[in-house]
N, C-alpha and C positions, 0 to 999 in steps of 0.2 A: 504494500500500500504506500502511495506517495502523497504527501501533502505539499502544496505550493501556495505562495502568496499570489493573489490576483489583485493588481493595482487598478482600481476604478477611478483614480484621480484624487483631487482634493477639493475642498469647499470651505466656506467660511460660515461661522455662526457667532452670535453675540457672546462675548466673553462672560458677561454677567449671567446670562442664561446657562452657560455651560458650567459655571462654578457656583451657582446658587447663592447662599448666604455668605460665602467667603469674600472678604473685602478685595477690591481691585488691587490695592497696594500689595497684597500677597499673591493672588493668582497671576497678575501681570508679569511677575518674575519667572513664572513657569512657561507661559505661552503668551508672549507680548502681543497686544492687539494693534491693529492699524488705527488710523485716524478716526474711523467710524466705530471703534470698539469691537471690531470683528477679529476673531482668531482663526488661523488656518488649522484644518483637521483633515485627517486621511479618510479615504473610503477604501478600506483594506478588506478584501474578501478572501475566501479560502477555497481552493480546489482540492478535492480528495479523489484520487484515482486508484481504483482497485481493479482486479481482473475483469469484473463484470460491470462496475459502476464508475461514472464520472460525475461527482457531486459538487455542486457549487453552493457555498454558504454565503448568503446575502448577495446583493447585486448593485449596491451604490444607488446613485440618483437616476442614472440613465440620461437620455437626450430628448425625450418626447415632449417635455414641458415647454411652454412658450418662453419668449425672451424676458417678459416681465417677471415671471416666476424665478427664472434662473438668475436674474439680476440681484435678487435678494441674497443669494448664496454664493455668488461669484465662483462657479466651478472653474478649476484651473489645473495646471500640472500636466505632466507627460502621460499619466496613466489613463487607460480607457478599458472598460470591462471586456468587450469581445476581443479587442486587439491583444490584451494581456493573456486571455485564454489561448489565442492563436499562437502567441509567443511560447506558450507552454506545450505546443504541439497538438492542440485539439481545435475543435471548431464549435460554434454555437449549436450546430445540429448534433454534435456528439455528446452533449451534456444530457445525462439521463435523469438527474434529480436536482432540484433547486430547493434548498432548505432556507426558509425565511424566518429568521429569529423573531421578527415582528414586522408589522406592516407600516411603520413610519416611512415616509418617502425616501429618506436617505439610506434605507436598508432594502427596499423592494422596488424602487423606481426603475432600475435597469432590467427588471424581470420582463418588461414589455417594451415594445418599440412601435414606431409608426412605419407602415410599409409604403410602397410606392403610391398606393391609393389613399394614403393618410389614415388608414385604419390602424387601430391599436391592436397589435397581435403579440403573442409570446415571443420574446427574444430567442428562447431555446425551444424550438418547435417540437422536439421529441421528449421533452422533460416532463416529469411529474413535479408539481409544486407542493411543498409541504408547509403546513401551518397548524395552529391549534384551533379547533372549532370555536371555542369560547372567545379566543382573540379575534378570529374572523368576524364573529357576530359583533364584538365590541367595536371593531374598525368600521363596520358597515353602518353602525348607528353611533357616530362619534359624539363624545361629550364636548362641551364648548372649549375645554382646555386643550384637547388634542385634535380638534377639527381641522386645523391647518396642516397637521402632519399626516392625516389619513385622507388620501386622495382617491376618489372613486375610480378614476382611470387607472390607478395602480392595482386595483383589486377586482372590480366587476368583470373585466374581460377574461380573467383567469377562470372565474366561476362559469361564465357563459360558455367557455370552450371545454368545460368539464375536465380540467387538468389538475384540479386541487385534490389533495389527499390530506389526512389529518394524523397528527401525533397526539396521543392521549395516554392514559394510564395502561392501556392494553399493549402498547408497543414502545413505550418510552425507555424501557430498561435494556433493550438490545436492538436499537434501531439500525436496520440494514446489517446487523451482525458485528459492528465494530464501535458503536457509540451508545451512550445512554444520555437521556435528556432530562434536565430538571427545569421546572417552571418557576418564575419569579413574577411578582406583581407590583413592585414599587415603581418601576419606570412606566410600565403599562400593563394591562391585564394579560396574564399568561404569556409573557415573553419567554422564549425557549432558548436554553443554554445547553449546547452539546459538549459532552466530555468524550473526547475521541481517543481511543486506545490504539497506539501504534508503537511497535518495537519496544514493548515494555514500559512505555511512558504514557502519560495522560496529558493531552493538549486540550485546554478548555477555550472555546471560542466565546469570549466574554460579552460580546455585543455591548449593550448599554448598561449592563450591571457594573462593568468597569470599563468605561469608554477609552481611558488613557492611563498612562502611568501617573499622570498628575492627580488622578482621582483615588489613589490608594489611601490617602489620609481620610479618615472617617467623615469629617464634616463636609468634604468636597462631594456634594451631591447636586446633580443638575436641577435647575429650575423646571426643566421639562418633565421631571418625574411626577406622576400623579399622586403618589403616596410616598413622600420622602422619608417619613419615619419608618415605613416598611423597608425602604431601600437600605437604611442604616442597619436594620436587623438582618436583612438578607446578605448584605456585604460582610458583616462580621461573621455570620455562620459560614459563608463561602470561604472567606479568608482563612478561618480556622481549618476548614477541610483541605484547602489548598496547601497550607503549610504542613499539615499532618501527612498528606499523601504526595508531596513533592510535585504538585501540578505545575505545568508550564502554561502560563496565561497568555493567550493570543489577543492582542489589542486592536480593535477595529478602527478606532479614530485617532490614535496617537500619531502626531505628525512625523515622528522620527522612529520610535521604538516599536518593533513588531511583537516581541515577547518579553515577559518578565517572570521571575519567581519571587516569592514573598518570604519574609521572616518577621521576627519581632525583636525590638530592642529591649534594653534592660528596664525601660519605663513602660513596657507592655504595649508600645505603639507598633503598628504594622509598618514594615519597611520593605523596600525593594532590595532583594538579595543580589539579583543579577539581571542585566539587560542583554538581550541577544536577538539575532534574527531567527526566523523559524528554521531555516536551514541549519544554523548553529545548534539550536535546541534539539533537533532531531539527531544530530551527530554526537551530542554530549552523552557520555557513558553514565555519568552520575550527576544529577542536578542538586 
Protein backbone atom coordinates (compact mmCIF):
# COMPACT_ATOMS: atom_id res chain seq x y z
CA UNK A 1 0.00 0.00 0.00
CA UNK A 2 1.29 3.45 -0.94
CA UNK A 3 0.32 6.79 0.59
CA UNK A 4 1.07 10.05 -1.22
CA UNK A 5 0.41 13.72 -0.69
CA UNK A 6 -1.90 15.30 -3.26
CA UNK A 7 -1.37 19.05 -3.45
CA UNK A 8 -4.63 20.82 -4.33
CA UNK A 9 -3.11 24.29 -3.94
CA UNK A 10 -3.41 26.95 -1.28
CA UNK A 11 -6.03 29.43 -0.19
CA UNK A 12 -6.56 32.16 2.36
CA UNK A 13 -8.81 32.43 5.39
CA UNK A 14 -9.23 35.11 8.03
CA UNK A 15 -6.65 34.65 10.78
CA UNK A 16 -9.08 35.51 13.55
CA UNK A 17 -11.53 32.90 12.33
CA UNK A 18 -8.82 30.27 12.15
CA UNK A 19 -7.51 30.90 15.66
CA UNK A 20 -10.72 31.69 17.53
CA UNK A 21 -10.30 33.38 20.91
CA UNK A 22 -6.50 33.49 20.70
CA UNK A 23 -5.26 37.11 20.41
CA UNK A 24 -3.73 38.23 17.14
CA UNK A 25 -0.53 39.20 18.97
CA UNK A 26 0.00 35.48 19.58
CA UNK A 27 -1.30 33.73 16.46
CA UNK A 28 0.25 36.23 14.02
CA UNK A 29 3.69 34.98 15.08
CA UNK A 30 2.73 31.50 13.87
CA UNK A 31 1.10 32.32 10.53
CA UNK A 32 1.58 36.00 9.67
CA UNK A 33 -1.47 37.56 7.99
CA UNK A 34 -1.52 39.84 4.96
CA UNK A 35 -2.90 43.39 5.00
CA UNK A 36 -6.46 42.00 4.92
CA UNK A 37 -5.84 39.78 7.96
CA UNK A 38 -5.84 36.68 5.73
CA UNK A 39 -3.46 33.78 6.31
CA UNK A 40 -2.33 31.22 3.76
CA UNK A 41 -3.35 27.58 4.29
CA UNK A 42 -2.71 24.37 2.40
CA UNK A 43 -5.26 22.19 0.64
CA UNK A 44 -3.39 18.95 1.27
CA UNK A 45 -5.17 15.74 0.28
CA UNK A 46 -4.01 12.14 0.43
CA UNK A 47 -3.92 9.38 -2.15
CA UNK A 48 -3.95 5.76 -0.99
CA UNK A 49 -3.08 3.11 -3.56
CA UNK A 50 -3.58 -0.59 -2.91
CA UNK A 51 -3.65 -3.53 -5.28
CA UNK A 52 -7.36 -3.04 -5.86
CA UNK A 53 -8.16 0.52 -4.79
CA UNK A 54 -7.04 4.08 -5.47
CA UNK A 55 -8.57 6.21 -2.75
CA UNK A 56 -8.52 9.99 -2.47
CA UNK A 57 -9.12 11.63 0.91
CA UNK A 58 -10.69 15.09 0.49
CA UNK A 59 -10.53 17.18 -2.68
CA UNK A 60 -9.80 20.83 -1.90
CA UNK A 61 -11.89 23.68 -3.30
CA UNK A 62 -11.92 22.79 -6.99
CA UNK A 63 -12.54 25.23 -9.84
CA UNK A 64 -16.27 25.31 -10.56
CA UNK A 65 -17.18 28.26 -8.32
CA UNK A 66 -17.50 31.73 -9.80
CA UNK A 67 -14.94 34.50 -9.67
CA UNK A 68 -16.71 36.36 -6.85
CA UNK A 69 -16.67 33.29 -4.60
CA UNK A 70 -13.05 32.53 -5.35
CA UNK A 71 -12.01 36.13 -4.69
CA UNK A 72 -12.91 35.71 -1.01
CA UNK A 73 -10.37 32.89 -0.61
CA UNK A 74 -7.65 33.82 -3.11
CA UNK A 75 -6.71 30.30 -4.28
CA UNK A 76 -3.08 30.25 -5.39
CA UNK A 77 0.06 28.15 -5.55
CA UNK A 78 1.41 25.55 -7.93
CA UNK A 79 -0.75 22.69 -6.67
CA UNK A 80 -3.84 21.43 -8.48
CA UNK A 81 -5.89 18.36 -7.58
CA UNK A 82 -6.08 16.38 -10.83
CA UNK A 83 -2.62 17.47 -12.01
CA UNK A 84 -1.16 16.27 -8.71
CA UNK A 85 -2.91 12.91 -9.13
CA UNK A 86 -1.51 12.66 -12.65
CA UNK A 87 1.98 13.40 -11.37
CA UNK A 88 1.50 10.42 -9.08
CA UNK A 89 0.99 8.28 -12.20
CA UNK A 90 -2.81 7.99 -12.04
CA UNK A 91 -5.78 9.70 -13.67
CA UNK A 92 -9.11 11.05 -12.50
CA UNK A 93 -10.86 8.08 -14.07
CA UNK A 94 -8.63 5.70 -12.14
CA UNK A 95 -9.77 6.87 -8.70
CA UNK A 96 -12.04 4.20 -7.21
CA UNK A 97 -13.10 5.91 -3.97
CA UNK A 98 -13.29 9.46 -2.63
CA UNK A 99 -13.45 9.76 1.16
CA UNK A 100 -14.89 13.12 2.23
CA UNK A 101 -14.08 13.91 5.85
CA UNK A 102 -16.87 16.49 5.77
CA UNK A 103 -18.71 18.60 3.23
CA UNK A 104 -17.33 22.08 3.86
CA UNK A 105 -16.39 23.58 0.50
CA UNK A 106 -12.63 23.48 1.08
CA UNK A 107 -12.76 19.72 1.65
CA UNK A 108 -15.21 18.57 -1.03
CA UNK A 109 -15.33 21.28 -3.72
CA UNK A 110 -12.94 19.43 -6.00
CA UNK A 111 -15.13 16.33 -5.99
CA UNK A 112 -17.16 17.92 -8.80
CA UNK A 113 -16.33 19.95 -11.88
CA UNK A 114 -18.06 21.69 -14.78
CA UNK A 115 -17.99 19.83 -18.10
CA UNK A 116 -17.93 21.39 -21.56
CA UNK A 117 -21.71 21.94 -21.35
CA UNK A 118 -21.32 23.74 -18.00
CA UNK A 119 -22.96 20.84 -16.18
CA UNK A 120 -21.63 19.95 -12.74
CA UNK A 121 -20.40 16.36 -12.87
CA UNK A 122 -18.16 14.17 -10.69
CA UNK A 123 -14.47 14.90 -11.19
CA UNK A 124 -13.80 11.20 -10.64
CA UNK A 125 -16.34 9.45 -12.89
CA UNK A 126 -15.68 5.90 -11.70
CA UNK A 127 -15.44 6.62 -7.98
CA UNK A 128 -17.69 5.90 -5.03
CA UNK A 129 -18.00 8.95 -2.76
CA UNK A 130 -18.08 8.23 0.97
CA UNK A 131 -19.69 10.34 3.69
CA UNK A 132 -21.71 9.90 6.89
CA UNK A 133 -25.48 9.89 6.42
CA UNK A 134 -26.08 12.14 9.43
CA UNK A 135 -23.49 14.61 8.19
CA UNK A 136 -25.02 14.60 4.72
CA UNK A 137 -28.44 15.40 6.19
CA UNK A 138 -26.80 18.14 8.27
CA UNK A 139 -25.18 19.64 5.18
CA UNK A 140 -28.36 19.54 3.08
CA UNK A 141 -30.25 21.55 5.71
CA UNK A 142 -27.48 23.81 7.00
CA UNK A 143 -27.66 25.90 10.12
CA UNK A 144 -27.04 29.67 9.75
CA UNK A 145 -23.50 29.35 11.13
CA UNK A 146 -22.37 26.83 8.48
CA UNK A 147 -24.59 27.83 5.57
CA UNK A 148 -21.75 29.56 3.72
CA UNK A 149 -19.59 26.43 4.00
CA UNK A 150 -22.15 23.90 2.72
CA UNK A 151 -22.78 24.58 -0.96
CA UNK A 152 -25.58 22.66 -2.64
CA UNK A 153 -23.59 22.38 -5.88
CA UNK A 154 -20.92 20.45 -3.95
CA UNK A 155 -23.40 17.90 -2.66
CA UNK A 156 -26.61 17.45 -4.66
CA UNK A 157 -25.00 16.34 -7.97
CA UNK A 158 -23.34 13.41 -6.18
CA UNK A 159 -26.70 12.33 -4.77
CA UNK A 160 -28.44 12.76 -8.12
CA UNK A 161 -25.89 10.50 -9.82
CA UNK A 162 -26.24 7.89 -7.06
CA UNK A 163 -22.51 7.65 -6.37
CA UNK A 164 -22.70 8.25 -2.60
CA UNK A 165 -22.19 5.53 -0.01
CA UNK A 166 -22.10 5.81 3.77
CA UNK A 167 -19.73 5.05 6.61
CA UNK A 168 -21.41 4.33 9.92
CA UNK A 169 -21.09 2.01 12.90
CA UNK A 170 -21.46 -1.06 10.68
CA UNK A 171 -18.31 -0.48 8.60
CA UNK A 172 -16.22 2.14 10.46
CA UNK A 173 -13.93 -0.34 12.24
CA UNK A 174 -12.34 -1.84 9.13
CA UNK A 175 -13.17 0.40 6.21
CA UNK A 176 -11.83 -1.16 3.00
CA UNK A 177 -9.65 -3.44 5.09
CA UNK A 178 -6.94 -1.01 6.18
CA UNK A 179 -8.51 1.88 8.08
CA UNK A 180 -10.85 2.56 10.94
CA UNK A 181 -12.91 5.71 11.20
CA UNK A 182 -13.95 7.74 14.21
CA UNK A 183 -16.46 10.56 14.29
CA UNK A 184 -16.15 13.96 15.97
CA UNK A 185 -18.78 16.64 16.36
CA UNK A 186 -17.04 19.80 17.54
CA UNK A 187 -16.13 21.21 14.14
CA UNK A 188 -19.28 19.99 12.42
CA UNK A 189 -21.73 17.13 12.81
CA UNK A 190 -20.11 13.70 12.30
CA UNK A 191 -16.82 14.73 10.73
CA UNK A 192 -14.96 11.54 9.84
CA UNK A 193 -11.32 10.98 10.82
CA UNK A 194 -9.55 7.94 9.31
CA UNK A 195 -6.78 6.06 11.08
CA UNK A 196 -4.82 4.36 8.32
CA UNK A 197 -2.73 1.28 9.07
CA UNK A 198 0.37 0.95 6.90
CA UNK A 199 3.70 -0.83 7.47
CA UNK A 200 3.11 -1.20 11.19
CA UNK A 201 2.31 2.51 11.60
CA UNK A 202 -0.91 4.47 12.03
CA UNK A 203 -1.33 7.63 9.96
CA UNK A 204 -4.27 9.79 11.05
CA UNK A 205 -5.77 12.18 8.51
CA UNK A 206 -6.74 14.89 10.98
CA UNK A 207 -8.97 17.07 8.76
CA UNK A 208 -10.27 19.99 10.86
CA UNK A 209 -9.92 18.27 14.22
CA UNK A 210 -6.30 19.44 13.97
CA UNK A 211 -6.02 21.63 10.86
CA UNK A 212 -2.39 22.62 11.40
CA UNK A 213 0.58 22.30 13.72
CA UNK A 214 -0.35 25.75 15.05
CA UNK A 215 -3.51 24.27 16.57
CA UNK A 216 -1.80 21.77 18.88
CA UNK A 217 -2.16 24.18 21.80
CA UNK A 218 -5.48 23.44 23.44
CA UNK A 219 -7.06 26.94 23.31
CA UNK A 220 -6.34 27.21 19.58
CA UNK A 221 -9.79 26.25 18.28
CA UNK A 222 -11.24 27.67 15.07
CA UNK A 223 -14.20 30.04 15.19
CA UNK A 224 -15.70 27.88 12.44
CA UNK A 225 -16.31 25.07 14.95
CA UNK A 226 -19.99 24.78 15.83
CA UNK A 227 -19.29 23.28 19.26
CA UNK A 228 -15.88 24.60 20.41
CA UNK A 229 -16.15 23.12 23.90
CA UNK A 230 -16.71 19.71 22.34
CA UNK A 231 -13.66 20.29 20.16
CA UNK A 232 -11.56 20.81 23.29
CA UNK A 233 -12.75 17.50 24.73
CA UNK A 234 -12.25 15.70 21.42
CA UNK A 235 -8.77 17.15 20.92
CA UNK A 236 -7.59 16.12 24.37
CA UNK A 237 -8.91 12.57 24.03
CA UNK A 238 -7.38 12.26 20.57
CA UNK A 239 -4.03 13.70 21.66
CA UNK A 240 -3.80 11.23 24.54
CA UNK A 241 -4.56 8.37 22.16
CA UNK A 242 -2.06 9.68 19.62
CA UNK A 243 0.75 9.87 22.18
CA UNK A 244 -0.01 6.45 23.64
CA UNK A 245 -0.08 4.79 20.24
CA UNK A 246 2.65 6.73 18.42
CA UNK A 247 0.27 8.05 15.76
CA UNK A 248 1.61 10.10 12.87
CA UNK A 249 -0.74 13.04 12.32
CA UNK A 250 -1.31 14.19 8.74
CA UNK A 251 -2.17 17.91 8.59
CA UNK A 252 -4.51 19.03 5.82
CA UNK A 253 -4.17 22.81 6.14
CA UNK A 254 -0.71 23.46 7.58
CA UNK A 255 1.09 25.73 5.08
CA UNK A 256 4.45 24.01 5.57
CA UNK A 257 4.29 20.86 7.70
CA UNK A 258 2.79 17.62 6.38
CA UNK A 259 3.01 15.41 9.46
CA UNK A 260 3.79 15.62 13.16
CA UNK A 261 3.99 13.42 16.22
CA UNK A 262 2.94 14.62 19.68
CA UNK A 263 4.32 14.51 23.21
CA UNK A 264 3.84 16.25 26.55
CA UNK A 265 6.19 18.54 28.41
CA UNK A 266 6.85 18.57 32.16
CA UNK A 267 3.97 21.02 32.63
CA UNK A 268 1.52 18.60 31.06
CA UNK A 269 1.11 20.63 27.87
CA UNK A 270 0.92 18.94 24.49
CA UNK A 271 3.94 19.53 22.32
CA UNK A 272 5.14 18.68 18.83
CA UNK A 273 7.77 15.97 19.11
CA UNK A 274 8.72 15.85 15.45
CA UNK A 275 7.81 17.43 12.13
CA UNK A 276 8.23 15.44 8.94
CA UNK A 277 6.96 14.88 5.43
CA UNK A 278 4.62 11.97 4.81
CA UNK A 279 7.39 10.22 2.89
CA UNK A 280 9.77 10.60 5.83
CA UNK A 281 7.10 9.37 8.26
CA UNK A 282 6.54 6.21 6.24
CA UNK A 283 10.27 5.48 6.12
CA UNK A 284 10.83 6.03 9.83
CA UNK A 285 11.44 2.78 11.68
CA UNK A 286 10.41 4.08 15.07
CA UNK A 287 8.42 7.22 15.75
